[in-house]
N, C-alpha and C positions, 0 to 999 in steps of 0.2 A: 201807663206802665212805668214802673220804676226800674232803673238799671243800676246794679251794683257789681263790684268785683266779687265780693263774697257775702252770701246770705247764710246766716246761722238760724236753723229752725229748732227751737227748744231751749229752755232756760234752766235745765237741771245742772248738776255739778259739772258735767262734761261740756255742755253747750256754753255755759258761762266761761269755763276755762278756755275754750277755743276762742271765744270773742276777745277775752283779755289777752291771750297770747298772740293772736293775729294783730291786734292793735300794737302790742309791744314790738312786734317784728316789722312794723311799718305799713301794714295793710289798713288803709284809712277808708277806702270805699267799702264800708262794712256796716251791716245792721243785723240785729238779733230780733227775730219775730217769735212771739210766744203767746200762749193763751193767758199767761199771767205769771209774774215772778214768784208768786206765792202758791202756784199750782205745780203739779208734777210730783214725781216720787221722791226725788232727792231731798226736797225741803220739807216733806211731810211724813217721812218714815224714819225708822231706827229700830233698835232692839234693846234688850236689857243692857248690852254694852256693844254698841255698833262698831264694827272692826274695820280698820284700814290696814291692808297688807302691803308690805314693802320689803326692800332689802334690809337685812339686819344692820343696826347702827349702834349697838351697845356692847360694851365689855370686850372680852377676848374671843368670843365665839366667832369663828371664821365664816364668811359668806362671800358670794360672788354672783355676778349676773348669770353665769352658766349654771351654778348650783340652784339658784332660784328658778331659772327656766326649766331645769330638769324636774323640779317639784311641780311646776305648773303643768308639765306634760304628763306627770304620773297618773293623773285621773283618766287619761285616754282621750283620743280624738282631738288632739291639739297639734297645730303646726309648730315645729321647733323654732323657726325664725321669728314668728310672731311672739312666741313665749319669751324669746331672748330680748326682743324689743321691750316688752312689758317689764322684764326684769331690769334691763339696763337703764331705762329711763325712770324707774321708780324713785331713786333718790332725788333726781331733779324735780320731778312732779311733786313729791312730798315736801321738799325744801321750799318750793314756790308757795304751797299752802301755808307752811309754818311762817314764812316771811310775811304773808298777808295777815297773820294774826290768828290762824286757826289754832286753838289751844291744845296741841298734842303735848303730852307730858314729857318733860326731860329732867334730868338731875342737875345738881349744882355745877357740874362740869360741861353741861350742854349735850350730854348723851341722851338720845331718844330711846327710852326703855321700851322693851317689847315683851310679848307673852305668846304662848303657843295657842293657835286656833285650830280648828278642825283641818285635817289633812296637811298639817304643818310640822315638819320635823325640827324646825328652829324657832326661836322667839322673834318672829318677824312682825307680828301683829301689834297694832297700837290702836288707841281709841280716845276720843274726847268724852265718852260717856254714851248715853242713849241716843244722842242726836248728832253724831259725827257728820253725816252728810248735810244736815241742816246748817251746822257751823261752817262747813265748806261753802255752801251756797251764799250765806250771808256775807262772808268775807269776799267772795268773788263778785257779788252784786255791788258791794261798796267800791271795789276796785274798778269795775266797769263804769259805774256812775262817775267816779273821780276822773276817769280818763275821757269822759264825754262820748262813750260808745252809744250809738243810736240803738234804742230799745223800743220796739213797738209791741204793746200788750193788746189783749183782746183780739188777737189774730189767730185764726184756726186754719191750718193748712188743709185744703180739700183736694189738691192735686199736685203732683210733681210734674214738671214739664221736661220733656226729653226730645232730642232730635237725632237723626242719623248724620254721622260725620265721618268721612273716610272709612266707611264700612263698619264703624263702631257707633254704639249708642252713647250719647253724653247727656247729662243733666244740665238744664239751662235755666232753672228757676222754679217757681211755685206759684200756685193760685191760692189766695187766702180769702176767708170771709171775715170781715170786720164786725165783731159782735156789737159794736157801738152804732151800727147803721141798720137799715132795714131794706129788704128786697134786693133787686139787682145792684143797687148803690153800694151794697156791702162787699161786692167783688173787688178784689185788689190783685194785681199781678206784679210780681217781682222777678225780673230777669237777672241772671247772675252768671258770671264766669265760673264760679264754684259754689256748691251748696254743701254746707256742713249739716248733716242730718242727725240731730241729737234728741230724738223723740221718745227714748226710753223703751221699756218692754211693753208687750200687749196687755196692759192691765185690765182692759174691759172684755177680754175674750171669755173669761170664766165667771160664773156666778159666785163660786166659793173662791174668793180672791183676797189677798192681804194688801194688794196695791191700794193706795188711797183712792177714794171715790173720784176725786178730781183728776186722777190720771187715767187716761184711756189707752194711749199709745197710738202710733201711726205707721207701723211697719208696713201695713197694707198698701200705703201709697207707693212705696218703693217696689213691693212685690208686683203691684199693678203695672209698673213700667218695665217689668222683666228683670229686675235686679236679682242676682244670685243670692241664695241663702246658704247658711252652713249650720248643721246640727240643730235644726229647728225643734226636733223632738226632745231635746235635752232640756226639759223644764225642771225646776226645783219646787217641791211642795212641802208643806209642813203645817202643823197645827197652829191656828191663830184665832184670836177673838173676832167676833163678827159684828157686834154692836159698834165697837170702835176697832178698826182693823189694825191689829198689832200681833207680831209673832210672840207666842207664849213659849219662848226658848229659855235656856239658861236657868236662872234662879227661879223663874216661874214654875219649873218642874222640880228643881232640886229641893224645894221646901216641902214637897210631897203633898200636893193638894188632893182632895177627894174628887174622883171622876164620877159624876152622876149623870144619868139620863132621865128625861121626863117625857111625858106624852106630848103630842103635837101642840097642845095648848101652852107648853112651857112651864106648867105649874104642877099638874097632878102626876101621880104614879111615879114617884122618884125612886130610882134604883142605883146602887153602886155596881154598874154592869160589868166592870172589868173583873170582878171577883170570879165570875163563871169560867174565866180562862186560866186562872192561876191556882196552884195547889194550896198556897198559903197567902195571907195578907202581906207577909214580909217579902215574899217573892214578887208580888205585884208592886210593892212600894220601891223595891230595889230597881225594878225595871223602869218605873216612873223617874226615879233619880237619874238613871243612866240616860233617859230621854233628854234631860237637860243638856248633856254633853253632845248628844247625837240628835239634835233637834230636827234637821230635815229628814223627811222620809227617805230611806235608803234601801234599795233592794238587797244590798249586802248585809243589812241588819234584820233580815227575815230568814230564819228565826232570829230573834233579838229584840231590841228596843222598838224597832219600827212596826212590830206587831201591834203596838198600841194605836198607831195611826190606822191600821186596818180595822181594829176593833171599833174605834171611834167612827170611822166611815161606815162600817156595816150597821152600826146602831142608827145612824142618820138615814142612810140610803135604803137599806133593806127593811129596817124595822119602822121607819117613819117617825123616829123619835128625835129629840133635841138633846145635845150633850153640853154639860157645863163643868167648869172647874169651881169647886167650893173651897175657899180658903178659911172659912169661919170656924170649923171644928174638925177634930180628928175623930175617927170612928172609935167605938168603945174598945175594940180589940187592937188598936194601934199600940205597938210595943217597940219603943226605940231600941232597946237592948237586943231585940231579935233581928234587927236589920243587919245588912252586911257590913263588914269592916270598912269598906270604901265609903259607904253612905254615912255611917256613924262618924268616921274620922273627918270627913269633909264638913259636916254640920258642926261638929265639936270645934275644929280648928277655926272655923269661920265665926264662932260665937253665936251660932244660930240654932241652939237647942232650946226649944220653947214648947208651950202647950198646945199651940194651934199652928196651922200652916201660915196664917197671916202674921202671927208674931215672929215666926221664923223668917218670913220675908222682910219684915221691918228691920230685923237685925242684919240680914244678909244683903238686902238691896232696897232700902227705903224709897229711893226715887222710882222704883218699879210700881209701888203703890200710888205714889203721887201722880205718876203719869196717867193712870186710869181716873183718879180723882179730878184731874184737870179736864177730862172729857166726860164728866158727869157720871162716872161709875165708881161707887163706893164698895170696895171689896169686903168691908166689914158688914155690909148690909145686903149684898146680893151676890149670887153666883155669876160666874163669867161664862157666857155662851161661846163655844168654840166649834170649829170645823177644820177639816184638812183642806188647806187653801193653796192656790197657785201663788208663788212668792218671787220667783226670778227665772228668767229665760237665759240659760247658759248659751243657747244658740242665738242666731239672728242673721243679719246680712253678712255676706262674705266680703272681707276686705283684704287688701294687700298689706305689706309691712309698713305702708304709709297711711293706712286706714282709708284708702280710696277703694270704692266698690270694684270688685274684680271684673265686672263686665259693663258697668255704666260709668264712663269717665267723668271726672269733675264732681262726682257725688261721694261724699265722705261720711259714712255712717260711724258715729262714735258713741260711746257709752253703752248702755244695755242693748241697744238696737244692733250693735256689732257682735257677731257670733264668734268672738275670739276664744271663749271658754270651751272646755270639753265636757266630758260626762260628769266629772266631779272636779272640785277645785278647792284650794284652801280658802277658808272663810275670810271675807274682806277683800278678795282680789278684784271684785267688781269696781270698787271705788278707785283702786289704783289703775285698772284698765281704762276707766273713763277719763282719768287725767292724762294718762300716757297717750291715749288716742287723740285727745285734744291737742296735745303738744305736737304729735307727729303730723296730724292734718295741717295744723297752723304752719309748721316749718315747711312742709311740702308746698303749700299754697304760696307762702311768702317767697320761696325760692324759685317757683315755677309759674305762679299764677298771675304775676304782675302784668304780663303781656296779654292783651285782649285777643283771644282767638275765636270767640263766639261770633257766629253770624247772627246779627240782630234780626235780620229779615226772617231767617228760619225760625228763630226763637219766638218772634212776634207771631208768626203764622201758627206755631204750636199753641201759643197762648190764646189766640183768637178762636181756634178750633175747640179748645176746652171751654172757653167762655160761651161759645155758641151752644155747646152741649148742655151746659148748666142753665143757660137762659131758656132753652127749649123745655127743660124739665120744670122750670118755674111757670111755664105757660100751661102745664098740665096740673090738674088738682091732685093734692096729696090724699091718697085713699087709705093709707096705713098709718097706724100709730107707732112712732119710732120706739117708744118704751116697750110696747108689747113685742115688737120685732127683736129688740135687743135681749129681752128676757128669754125668748125662744133660743137664740144661738148661745147665750151664756149657759142656760140649763143644759143644752146639748153638749157643750164642751166639757162642763164639769162632770157630766154623767158618762161621757164616752171618750174624751180625750185628755183626761187628767192623769193621775198616777197609777190607776188600774186600767189596763188596756187589753182589748180582746177583738179579734179580727171581725167577727160578724157585726158587732156594735159599731166599729169604726166605719165599715162599709155603709151601713145605714145612715150614720151621721153625715158622711160625705155626700151622699145623695140628697139628703135634706138641706145641707148647706148650699149646694149648687142651685137647687130649686129656689131657695129663699133669696139668693143673690140675684137671680134672673128676675124674680118678682119685684124686688126693690129697685133694680135698674129700670124697670118699665114703669114704676110708679112716678108720680109727679112731685113737685115741691110747692105748687101753688096753694095759697091759703095759710102757709106756715108762717110763724114768727121766725125771726132770724135764728133764735136758739133752737127751734124745732128743725129748721133747715140744716143747721150745723150738725145736729145729732142724726138726722136722716142720712146725710152724706157720710158721716162717720160710720154709720152702720154698714155702708157699702164697702168701705176700705177694711173694716174689721172682718166682714165676711170673706173678702178676698184673701185676707191673711188666714182666716180659719181654714179655707180650702187647702192651702199649702201646708199648714200645720198638721191637719188631719192626714193629708197625703204623705207627709214625712213620717208621721207616727206609724201609719199603715205600712209604708215601705220597710221600716225597721222590723215590724212584726212579721211581715211576709218573708223577709230575707233571713230571719232566724237570729237576729241580734240578741233576743232574749231579754231577761230582766236585768236592768243595770241602772246605775245612777238613781234617780228618783222615780223610776217607772217599774211597775210590776206587770209582766205580761202573763195573762192567764191562757192556758191551753190544755186540752185533753191529754196531750203528750207530756205534760209537766209532772211535777212532784207535789204531793200534798204539803200544804203550808202549815197546817195546824190541825190536830185531831178533832177539835171542836168547831172548826169551820166546815161549811158544806162541802160535799164531794167535788163540786165544780171548781173549788178554790185550789187550783193546781198551778204552780209557778213554773214557767219555762225558764230553765237556767240560762245564764249569759253565755254567749259564744265569745270568749276573750279575743279572738282574732280581729274582731271589729274595733278593738281599742286602738289599733294602729291605723285607722282610717277615719276620714271625716265624710259626712254625707252632704254634698252640695245639691241644691235644687233650684228650680225656677218655674214660674208659670209661663208657658208659651203663649203667643198671641191668640191661639184658639182656645185657651183656658185649660189645656191639659198640663199635667205636671211632668217635669223631666228631672231625673236624678242621676248623679254620678257618685260612686264611692271613690274617693281619692286617698292614696297612701299619704300618711302624715309625713311632712318634711322633717328631716332631722335638725337638731340645733346646729347652726353653722359653725365650722371650725374657724376661729378668728385669731390666729397667731400672726397678727399684722406687724408691719414695719411703719414707724411713725411718719417718715418722710413721704412714703407712698400714700398712706391714708390722708395725710395733710393735703397732698396734691389733689387727690380725688375729691376731697371736701371743697377745696378752693375752686375747682373747676366744675363743681356740681355733678360730677359723675355718680356720686352716691345716690342721687335722685332718679337715676335710670333704672334702679332695681324695683320693678313693679310686682315681683312674685309674692 
């Protein structure tokens, strides 16, 4: 068994930032464990212009931490003190990345220019281009290696370790499988005073997902030890390509591609299916253009641009067809002059008036074409298959203002696995939140975690119990194929727990999930390769997570939260969505009273779910006095705030 002061699990942008910052603050008994530095979401994703959201730093437009915090709260279900921390530390976290060489654009005077993103009243957003988070990772990896931080790759966390201490639960390390070894020799235990949990969102929960295939997520490990969650039901969905997983947002829509569907073979019986829902081609194309600005599915845009997501999903799910974007030709009745003033003006001012969607895309955003070419997709020769996909979890584990788990001490969930966001948020806030969380956890650990408080005897006992359970499973033959089992729960989640939600289907999905988890826990691991063993164990934590996600979604449906954020709740008590959709397509309106609350939950030891609606805390009033705050800082009294 290895013993460290701080174990970082995960090597996305937040995990890397935490390791770099911990090292800079003097925490040397430190290691980062990861499946691979080139795996995960941060280094493998982007968008047509991937956004980083921060405090305004340009020109005369005024901004302040409190103003930014208010805008982070405006989406609903956000605690004000956490929003204030994310706002206040955004300049420091951003400057750290810029100092490491991340190429955020600035003018000749050193001002970092910004632009408005969605849900953003000021020009706070910035970008390095399509691969902002990848650029962040590369800079942080270089810094970690320069400073000699220990990095262990090919390690997959299969269990978090926890012990009871003074009536509280605390995390004390993790068990990993080393993919470079076979059988029981692959088991590794790391005991740690502190665990920074930077494992990203639950990418493998859904079949229709834009998370990179190499990213699966591990929130189920924390749920399995009883860690509290916040706002799990608040997922974000949007249209994305499926052959290569990428959001078709922004310019991919603004150049007005043809939406076509084909039979299940993907070849025959091609139709421009959107036409049946619109009175004129121009009305249809204006809505497609608007979709570029309003890419995520949003209940507030129904009626509106998010109807397109519903029509696409209906074509795939109800009619069993496949949907494509075709950039190669305009239809015969395409009339640029008949489009709305907004659409015509944007394309004209952007120099993107041309005879086909592809030529318009070449002029508006040529790298968007090159991106697909680099992944073997030539938009001049083939249509791009799409679906409405899971894209980001605004919810996650519940953390304090220092990003420590609310009920499992010494566990620090940072990045997407931390549920600091609410129902909606300004685009790009996730990258800022991940960096701020890394800084906060590192500061708290450096200030409070140097002293060893962990009982090694208790931690070793917990580790041995976990090892014994895993070894017992190895002695039983594996009877189930992990790929088939994963396909079952991914299909279930996409069909019942995605952006269209209905009580009866959720109850059925929950029962199936619980039964499947019991069956997999009873199955063995014997006869598996190490890769099969990893994936079989991963299925168990993903199913554990799926239980609480479905329970959270069902809780919101039963309590009457209604349609909000990226979720549409269907109910016989609702209102018709569109005259050409079937009668059962009735939307339950949102109850805005829930915007001032967050939903915390956990799995109890008996496997049942427990939920509490908490009132959102206000933004703290901070009219401080320098000498008093300086004294509190020097004496470390500021770290006593665990709320």
